[in-house]
C-alpha positions as a Markdown table, in Angstrom:
| # | Residue | x | y | z |
|---|---|---|---|---|
| 1 | Met | -51.0 | -10.8 | 22.2 |
| 2 | Gly | -47.6 | -10.7 | 24.5 |
| 3 | Arg | -47.8 | -7.0 | 24.0 |
| 4 | Val | -51.3 | -6.5 | 25.4 |
| 5 | Lys | -50.9 | -8.8 | 28.0 |
| 6 | Gln | -47.6 | -6.4 | 29.1 |
| 7 | Lys | -49.7 | -3.2 | 28.7 |
| 8 | Gly | -52.8 | -4.8 | 30.6 |
| 9 | Leu | -50.1 | -5.8 | 33.2 |
| 10 | Ala | -48.4 | -2.4 | 33.1 |
| 11 | Met | -51.8 | -0.9 | 34.2 |
| 12 | Val | -52.7 | -3.1 | 36.6 |
| 13 | Ile | -49.3 | -2.0 | 38.6 |
| 14 | Val | -50.1 | 1.2 | 37.8 |
| 15 | Ile | -53.5 | 1.7 | 39.5 |
| 16 | Trp | -52.3 | -0.9 | 42.2 |
| 17 | Val | -49.5 | 2.1 | 43.0 |
| 18 | Leu | -51.8 | 4.8 | 43.1 |
| 19 | Ser | -54.0 | 2.8 | 45.0 |
| 20 | Leu | -51.4 | 2.8 | 47.5 |
| 21 | Leu | -50.3 | 6.2 | 47.0 |
| 22 | Thr | -53.6 | 7.1 | 47.4 |
| 23 | Ile | -54.0 | 5.0 | 50.8 |
| 24 | Met | -50.7 | 6.8 | 52.2 |
| 25 | Ala | -51.4 | 9.8 | 51.5 |
| 26 | Gly | -54.8 | 9.7 | 53.4 |
| 27 | Ser | -53.1 | 7.9 | 56.2 |
| 28 | Phe | -50.5 | 10.7 | 56.3 |
| 29 | Ala | -53.2 | 13.4 | 55.9 |
| 30 | Leu | -55.3 | 11.6 | 59.0 |
| 31 | Thr | -52.3 | 11.5 | 60.7 |
| 32 | Met | -51.2 | 15.0 | 60.6 |
| 33 | Arg | -54.6 | 16.1 | 61.7 |
| 34 | Arg | -54.4 | 14.1 | 64.7 |
| 35 | Glu | -50.9 | 15.7 | 65.3 |
| 36 | Thr | -52.2 | 18.9 | 64.8 |
| 37 | Thr | -55.2 | 18.1 | 67.2 |
| 38 | Val | -52.8 | 16.8 | 70.3 |
| 39 | Ile | -50.3 | 19.8 | 69.5 |
| 40 | Ser | -53.3 | 22.2 | 69.6 |
| 41 | Ala | -54.3 | 20.5 | 73.0 |
| 42 | Val | -50.9 | 20.6 | 74.4 |
| 43 | Lys | -50.7 | 24.3 | 73.5 |
| 44 | Asp | -54.1 | 25.0 | 75.2 |
| 45 | Asn | -53.4 | 23.3 | 78.0 |
| 46 | Ala | -49.7 | 24.6 | 78.4 |
| 47 | Met | -51.7 | 28.1 | 78.0 |
| 48 | Met | -54.1 | 27.5 | 80.7 |
| 49 | Gln | -51.8 | 26.5 | 83.0 |
| 50 | Ala | -49.7 | 29.4 | 82.8 |
| 51 | Ile | -52.7 | 31.7 | 83.4 |
| 52 | Ala | -53.7 | 29.5 | 86.5 |
| 53 | Glu | -50.2 | 30.1 | 87.3 |
| 54 | Thr | -50.9 | 34.2 | 87.4 |
| 55 | Gly | -53.8 | 33.7 | 89.6 |
| 56 | Ile | -51.2 | 31.6 | 92.1 |
| 57 | Ser | -49.1 | 35.4 | 91.4 |
| 58 | Ile | -51.8 | 37.8 | 91.9 |
| 59 | Ala | -52.9 | 35.3 | 95.3 |
| 60 | Gln | -49.6 | 35.6 | 97.1 |
| 61 | Asn | -49.6 | 39.5 | 96.4 |
| 62 | Met | -53.0 | 39.8 | 97.3 |
| 63 | Leu | -52.8 | 37.6 | 100.7 |
| 64 | Phe | -49.9 | 39.9 | 102.2 |
| 65 | Leu | -51.1 | 43.5 | 101.5 |
| 66 | Pro | -50.2 | 45.8 | 104.1 |
| 67 | Asp | -53.8 | 47.0 | 105.0 |
| 68 | Glu | -55.1 | 43.6 | 106.4 |
| 69 | Asn | -59.0 | 44.5 | 105.3 |
| 70 | Arg | -58.2 | 44.7 | 102.0 |
| 71 | Arg | -56.2 | 40.9 | 101.8 |
| 72 | Trp | -57.7 | 38.0 | 100.1 |
| 73 | Arg | -59.5 | 36.1 | 102.8 |
| 74 | Ala | -58.2 | 32.5 | 103.6 |
| 75 | Asp | -61.5 | 31.2 | 104.5 |
| 76 | Gly | -62.1 | 29.5 | 101.6 |
| 77 | Ser | -63.4 | 32.6 | 99.7 |
| 78 | Ile | -63.3 | 32.1 | 95.7 |
| 79 | Tyr | -62.0 | 35.3 | 94.1 |
| 80 | Ile | -63.4 | 35.7 | 90.0 |
| 81 | Leu | -60.5 | 37.5 | 87.6 |
| 82 | Asn | -60.9 | 37.9 | 84.0 |
| 83 | Tyr | -57.2 | 37.6 | 82.2 |
| 84 | Gln | -56.6 | 37.6 | 78.3 |
| 85 | Gly | -59.8 | 36.5 | 77.6 |
| 86 | Ala | -59.9 | 33.6 | 80.3 |
| 87 | Glu | -61.8 | 33.5 | 83.5 |
| 88 | Ile | -59.7 | 32.6 | 86.9 |
| 89 | Arg | -61.1 | 31.4 | 89.7 |
| 90 | Val | -58.6 | 31.5 | 93.3 |
| 91 | Arg | -59.8 | 29.7 | 96.1 |
| 92 | Val | -57.2 | 30.5 | 99.3 |
| 93 | Leu | -57.0 | 28.5 | 102.3 |
| 94 | Ser | -55.4 | 29.2 | 105.7 |
| 95 | Glu | -53.9 | 25.7 | 106.9 |
| 96 | His | -54.9 | 27.2 | 110.7 |
| 97 | Gly | -58.6 | 26.9 | 109.3 |
| 98 | Lys | -58.2 | 23.0 | 108.8 |
| 99 | Ile | -57.9 | 20.0 | 111.4 |
| 100 | Asp | -54.4 | 19.0 | 112.1 |
| 101 | Ile | -54.1 | 15.2 | 112.2 |
| 102 | Asn | -51.3 | 15.1 | 114.5 |
| 103 | Lys | -52.4 | 17.6 | 117.0 |
| 104 | Ala | -56.1 | 17.0 | 117.1 |
| 105 | Asp | -57.4 | 14.9 | 120.2 |
| 106 | Glu | -59.9 | 11.8 | 120.1 |
| 107 | Val | -62.9 | 14.2 | 120.4 |
| 108 | Leu | -62.1 | 16.5 | 117.3 |
| 109 | Leu | -61.2 | 13.3 | 115.0 |
| 110 | Thr | -64.3 | 11.4 | 115.8 |
| 111 | Ala | -66.1 | 14.7 | 114.9 |
| 112 | Met | -64.2 | 14.6 | 111.2 |
| 113 | Met | -64.8 | 10.8 | 111.0 |
| 114 | Ser | -68.6 | 11.5 | 112.2 |
| 115 | Ser | -68.9 | 14.0 | 108.6 |
| 116 | Ile | -68.2 | 11.4 | 106.4 |
| 117 | Glu | -70.8 | 8.4 | 105.3 |
| 118 | Ile | -68.9 | 5.7 | 106.8 |
| 119 | Glu | -70.2 | 2.9 | 109.7 |
| 120 | Leu | -69.5 | 3.7 | 113.3 |
| 121 | Thr | -67.3 | 1.1 | 113.8 |
| 122 | Gln | -65.2 | 1.9 | 110.9 |
| 123 | Gln | -65.2 | 5.8 | 112.2 |
| 124 | Gln | -63.8 | 4.3 | 115.4 |
| 125 | Gln | -61.2 | 1.8 | 113.7 |
| 126 | Leu | -59.7 | 4.9 | 112.0 |
| 127 | Val | -59.7 | 7.3 | 114.6 |
| 128 | Ser | -57.6 | 4.9 | 116.9 |
| 129 | Ala | -55.5 | 3.8 | 114.2 |
| 130 | Ile | -54.4 | 7.6 | 113.5 |
| 131 | Leu | -53.8 | 8.0 | 117.0 |
| 132 | Asp | -51.9 | 4.3 | 116.7 |
| 133 | Trp | -49.5 | 5.7 | 114.0 |
| 134 | Arg | -48.6 | 9.5 | 115.3 |
| 135 | Asp | -48.0 | 7.9 | 119.4 |
| 136 | Lys | -44.7 | 7.0 | 120.3 |
| 137 | Asp | -45.6 | 3.6 | 121.6 |
| 138 | Asp | -46.7 | 0.2 | 120.8 |
| 139 | Leu | -50.0 | -0.1 | 122.7 |
| 140 | Val | -52.9 | -0.5 | 120.8 |
| 141 | His | -56.0 | 2.1 | 121.3 |
| 142 | Thr | -59.4 | -0.1 | 121.3 |
| 143 | Asn | -60.0 | -0.9 | 118.0 |
| 144 | Gly | -56.6 | 0.5 | 116.8 |
| 145 | Ala | -53.9 | -1.2 | 114.9 |
| 146 | Glu | -50.0 | -1.2 | 116.1 |
| 147 | Lys | -47.3 | -3.4 | 114.2 |
| 148 | Ala | -49.1 | -7.1 | 114.9 |
| 149 | Glu | -52.0 | -5.5 | 113.4 |
| 150 | Tyr | -50.3 | -4.4 | 110.2 |
| 151 | Glu | -48.4 | -7.8 | 110.1 |
| 152 | Ala | -51.5 | -9.9 | 110.4 |
| 153 | Ala | -53.2 | -7.6 | 107.1 |
| 154 | Gly | -50.2 | -8.6 | 105.5 |
| 155 | Leu | -48.7 | -5.0 | 105.2 |
| 156 | Ala | -45.1 | -4.6 | 104.5 |
| 157 | Tyr | -45.1 | -1.7 | 106.9 |
| 158 | Gln | -45.8 | -0.9 | 110.1 |
| 159 | Pro | -46.8 | 2.6 | 112.2 |
| 160 | Ala | -44.5 | 5.5 | 112.1 |
| 161 | Asn | -44.7 | 6.1 | 115.8 |
| 162 | Lys | -44.1 | 9.7 | 114.8 |
| 163 | Asp | -46.1 | 12.9 | 113.4 |
| 164 | Phe | -47.4 | 12.2 | 109.7 |
| 165 | Gln | -45.0 | 14.4 | 107.5 |
| 166 | Leu | -47.4 | 14.4 | 104.6 |
| 167 | Ile | -51.5 | 14.0 | 104.7 |
| 168 | Asp | -50.8 | 11.5 | 101.8 |
| 169 | Glu | -49.2 | 9.1 | 104.9 |
| 170 | Leu | -53.0 | 9.0 | 105.9 |
| 171 | Gln | -53.4 | 6.8 | 103.4 |
| 172 | Met | -51.2 | 4.1 | 104.8 |
| 173 | Ile | -53.3 | 3.4 | 108.2 |
| 174 | Leu | -54.7 | 0.3 | 108.3 |
| 175 | Gly | -58.8 | 0.7 | 107.4 |
| 176 | Met | -58.3 | 3.8 | 105.1 |
| 177 | Asp | -59.2 | 3.5 | 101.7 |
| 178 | His | -58.8 | 6.0 | 98.5 |
| 179 | Ile | -62.8 | 7.2 | 98.8 |
| 180 | Ile | -62.6 | 7.8 | 102.2 |
| 181 | Tyr | -59.1 | 9.9 | 102.2 |
| 182 | Gln | -60.7 | 11.9 | 99.0 |
| 183 | Gln | -63.7 | 12.8 | 101.6 |
| 184 | Leu | -60.9 | 13.8 | 104.4 |
| 185 | Lys | -58.3 | 15.7 | 102.5 |
| 186 | Pro | -59.9 | 18.9 | 102.2 |
| 187 | Leu | -60.2 | 19.0 | 106.0 |
| 188 | Ile | -57.0 | 18.0 | 107.3 |
| 189 | Thr | -53.7 | 19.5 | 107.4 |
| 190 | Val | -50.1 | 18.8 | 109.2 |
| 191 | Tyr | -48.9 | 22.6 | 109.2 |
| 192 | Ser | -51.5 | 24.2 | 111.7 |
| 193 | Lys | -49.4 | 22.6 | 114.7 |
| 194 | Gln | -52.2 | 23.4 | 116.8 |
| 195 | Lys | -54.7 | 21.0 | 118.2 |
| 196 | Ala | -58.2 | 23.0 | 117.4 |
| 197 | Val | -59.2 | 24.7 | 114.6 |
| 198 | Asn | -59.9 | 28.5 | 113.9 |
| 199 | Leu | -63.2 | 28.2 | 112.7 |
| 200 | Gln | -63.1 | 31.9 | 111.7 |
| 201 | Val | -61.1 | 31.5 | 108.6 |
| 202 | Ala | -62.2 | 27.9 | 108.0 |
| 203 | Ser | -64.1 | 26.7 | 104.8 |
| 204 | Lys | -67.6 | 25.6 | 104.6 |
| 205 | Glu | -66.6 | 22.1 | 104.1 |
| 206 | Val | -64.7 | 22.1 | 107.3 |
| 207 | Ile | -67.0 | 24.1 | 109.4 |
| 208 | Gln | -69.6 | 21.6 | 108.4 |
| 209 | Ala | -67.6 | 18.8 | 109.5 |
| 210 | Ile | -67.0 | 20.3 | 112.8 |
| 211 | Gly | -68.7 | 23.3 | 113.6 |
| 212 | Asn | -72.3 | 22.3 | 114.8 |
| 213 | Leu | -74.1 | 24.8 | 113.2 |
| 214 | Asp | -77.3 | 23.8 | 111.4 |
| 215 | Ala | -77.7 | 24.8 | 107.6 |
| 216 | Glu | -79.5 | 28.1 | 108.1 |
| 217 | Ile | -77.3 | 29.4 | 110.3 |
| 218 | Leu | -74.0 | 28.4 | 108.3 |
| 219 | Asp | -75.4 | 29.7 | 105.4 |
| 220 | Glu | -76.1 | 33.2 | 107.0 |
| 221 | Tyr | -72.7 | 33.0 | 108.8 |
| 222 | Leu | -70.4 | 32.3 | 105.4 |
| 223 | Lys | -73.2 | 35.2 | 104.0 |
| 224 | Gln | -72.1 | 38.0 | 106.5 |
| 225 | Arg | -68.4 | 36.7 | 105.9 |
| 226 | Leu | -69.0 | 37.4 | 102.5 |
| 227 | Glu | -70.5 | 40.5 | 102.8 |
| 228 | Asn | -67.4 | 41.5 | 105.1 |
| 229 | Asn | -64.9 | 40.6 | 102.7 |
| 230 | Leu | -66.6 | 42.7 | 99.6 |
| 231 | Ala | -67.2 | 46.1 | 102.3 |
| 232 | Gln | -63.3 | 45.5 | 103.6 |
| 233 | Leu | -64.8 | 45.0 | 106.6 |
| 234 | Pro | -62.7 | 42.6 | 109.4 |
| 235 | Ala | -63.8 | 39.1 | 109.3 |
| 236 | Ala | -66.9 | 38.1 | 111.0 |
| 237 | Glu | -67.0 | 36.6 | 114.2 |
| 238 | Phe | -68.2 | 32.7 | 114.3 |
| 239 | Pro | -71.5 | 32.1 | 115.9 |
| 240 | Leu | -70.8 | 30.4 | 119.0 |
| 241 | Thr | -73.2 | 28.3 | 120.0 |
| 242 | Glu | -73.3 | 25.6 | 123.1 |
| 243 | Asn | -72.1 | 22.8 | 121.3 |
| 244 | Thr | -69.2 | 24.3 | 119.2 |
| 245 | Pro | -66.0 | 23.3 | 120.1 |
| 246 | Glu | -62.8 | 24.6 | 121.1 |
| 247 | Thr | -60.9 | 26.9 | 118.3 |
| 248 | Ser | -57.8 | 28.3 | 118.1 |
| 249 | Gly | -57.5 | 31.9 | 118.2 |
| 250 | Gly | -55.2 | 34.6 | 117.9 |
| 251 | Val | -53.8 | 36.0 | 114.9 |
| 252 | Asp | -53.6 | 32.8 | 111.8 |
| 253 | Lys | -50.3 | 31.9 | 110.8 |
| 254 | Ala | -48.8 | 32.4 | 107.7 |
| 255 | Val | -49.2 | 28.8 | 105.8 |
| 256 | Tyr | -51.6 | 28.6 | 102.8 |
| 257 | Thr | -53.3 | 26.6 | 100.0 |
| 258 | Ile | -53.8 | 28.1 | 96.9 |
| 259 | Ile | -56.2 | 26.6 | 94.5 |
| 260 | Ser | -56.0 | 28.2 | 91.2 |
| 261 | Glu | -58.2 | 27.3 | 88.1 |
| 262 | Ala | -58.3 | 28.4 | 84.7 |
| 263 | Lys | -61.1 | 28.2 | 82.0 |
| 264 | Phe | -61.8 | 29.5 | 78.3 |
| 265 | Met | -65.2 | 29.2 | 77.3 |
| 266 | Thr | -66.7 | 25.9 | 77.7 |
| 267 | Asp | -63.1 | 24.2 | 77.9 |
| 268 | Ala | -62.4 | 22.0 | 81.1 |
| 269 | Ala | -60.8 | 23.8 | 83.8 |
| 270 | Thr | -57.0 | 23.4 | 84.2 |
| 271 | Gly | -55.9 | 24.2 | 87.5 |
| 272 | Ile | -52.2 | 24.5 | 89.9 |
| 273 | Lys | -52.7 | 24.0 | 93.9 |
| 274 | Val | -50.3 | 25.6 | 95.8 |
| 275 | Thr | -49.4 | 25.1 | 99.7 |
| 276 | Leu | -47.0 | 27.9 | 100.8 |
| 277 | Arg | -45.3 | 29.4 | 103.8 |
| 278 | Lys | -44.9 | 33.1 | 104.3 |
| 279 | Ser | -41.2 | 34.3 | 105.3 |
| 280 | Glu | -41.2 | 35.3 | 109.1 |
| 281 | Lys | -38.3 | 37.6 | 108.2 |
| 282 | Ile | -39.3 | 40.8 | 106.7 |
| 283 | Gly | -37.3 | 41.7 | 103.9 |
| 284 | Ala | -36.2 | 38.1 | 103.0 |
| 285 | Lys | -34.9 | 37.3 | 100.0 |
| 286 | Asn | -37.6 | 34.3 | 99.3 |
| 287 | Pro | -40.8 | 36.0 | 100.8 |
| 288 | Val | -42.5 | 32.6 | 101.0 |
| 289 | Gln | -41.4 | 28.9 | 101.3 |
| 290 | Ile | -43.0 | 26.7 | 98.8 |
| 291 | Leu | -44.1 | 23.4 | 100.7 |
| 292 | Ser | -46.0 | 22.0 | 97.8 |
| 293 | Trp | -47.3 | 22.4 | 94.0 |
| 294 | Gln | -48.9 | 20.5 | 91.9 |
| 295 | Gln | -51.4 | 20.4 | 88.7 |
| 296 | Ile | -54.7 | 19.0 | 89.6 |
| 297 | Asn | -57.9 | 17.8 | 87.7 |
| 298 | Gln | -60.5 | 18.1 | 90.5 |
| 299 | Lys | -63.6 | 16.3 | 90.6 |
| 300 | Lys | -64.7 | 19.6 | 92.3 |
| 301 | Ser | -64.2 | 22.4 | 90.5 |
| 302 | Leu | -63.7 | 25.7 | 91.8 |
| 303 | Phe | -66.6 | 26.5 | 88.6 |
| 304 | Asp | -69.4 | 24.1 | 89.5 |
| 305 | Asp | -72.7 | 25.5 | 90.5 |
| 306 | Glu | -72.2 | 24.7 | 94.3 |
| 307 | Met | -69.3 | 27.0 | 94.8 |
| 308 | Thr | -71.5 | 29.8 | 93.6 |
| 309 | Gln | -72.3 | 30.7 | 97.5 |
| 310 | Leu | -68.2 | 31.3 | 98.1 |
| 311 | Leu | -67.5 | 33.7 | 95.0 |
| 312 | Val | -66.1 | 37.4 | 95.0 |
| 313 | Arg | -65.3 | 39.2 | 91.7 |
| 314 | Gln | -62.5 | 41.1 | 91.3 |
| 315 | Asp | -61.0 | 43.6 | 88.7 |
| 316 | Glu | -58.3 | 42.6 | 85.7 |
| 317 | Pro | -55.1 | 42.1 | 87.1 |
| 318 | Glu | -53.7 | 44.7 | 84.7 |
| 319 | Asn | -56.4 | 47.2 | 85.9 |
| 320 | Arg | -55.3 | 46.9 | 89.8 |
| 321 | Asp | -53.8 | 50.1 | 91.6 |
């Protein structure tokens, strides 16, 4: 009888051990599958980042071609490249086609604020707060904010009373929030160093904000600009109207923002955003100075349908002359 009980107990132990091993094996297999999926995703992302970097390199080369009409236009046009089975979309933007928050006067800043969906009172407060942040005195503009107003708001800092060093610093002004800043971000710069905007190289977004063009004229201008680009003709002249603001003229200075996004089939786009300045010295050891470099995950992708109007198709990089 004792032997039977021992055999039964041994059988239970064996079954229990086998069950435990089965559970452990299943858990191990699940963990391995998860790790494999994560590793594969990391590998794919790294590969797409590398391809996006290829777009940055190609853009640099195309921006500085000796033949001005063959260069890529830094007016917000989006260039399409096919590379290693992936599609790359590269957008090049001149910083002179943006609003310099250090140099823009009250009129231009007001036009910029009027382009976003906030109340008139808040528009005026933000414009005055920008002016108070960058001026060197402690005098408060109407509806503005200096040290006392920041203290009253419970903030541990005060206006710098000097130029903005980065556009991100704009988030610190009194009354600014994340939603408003994200709407303003594509429109602004600290690199132009000019009071006016060169609308001839401005993006569609900037022109919509301050160009005073109706939708039909704007669409026609963008169409003409694209056609000139494809035909390697000089850039189309901006259509001056009675209410067109003063614009900067002359040769566009070599400070650019390049956005490169790579996408493989139905995968989400992976992107890089770089701001660079071309060296003024011919034959310089470093032909460009990188001012900022960041990986991006934009809500508005270059692959969105609304970007179709700005597309310019190019040959594959390896087939270039």
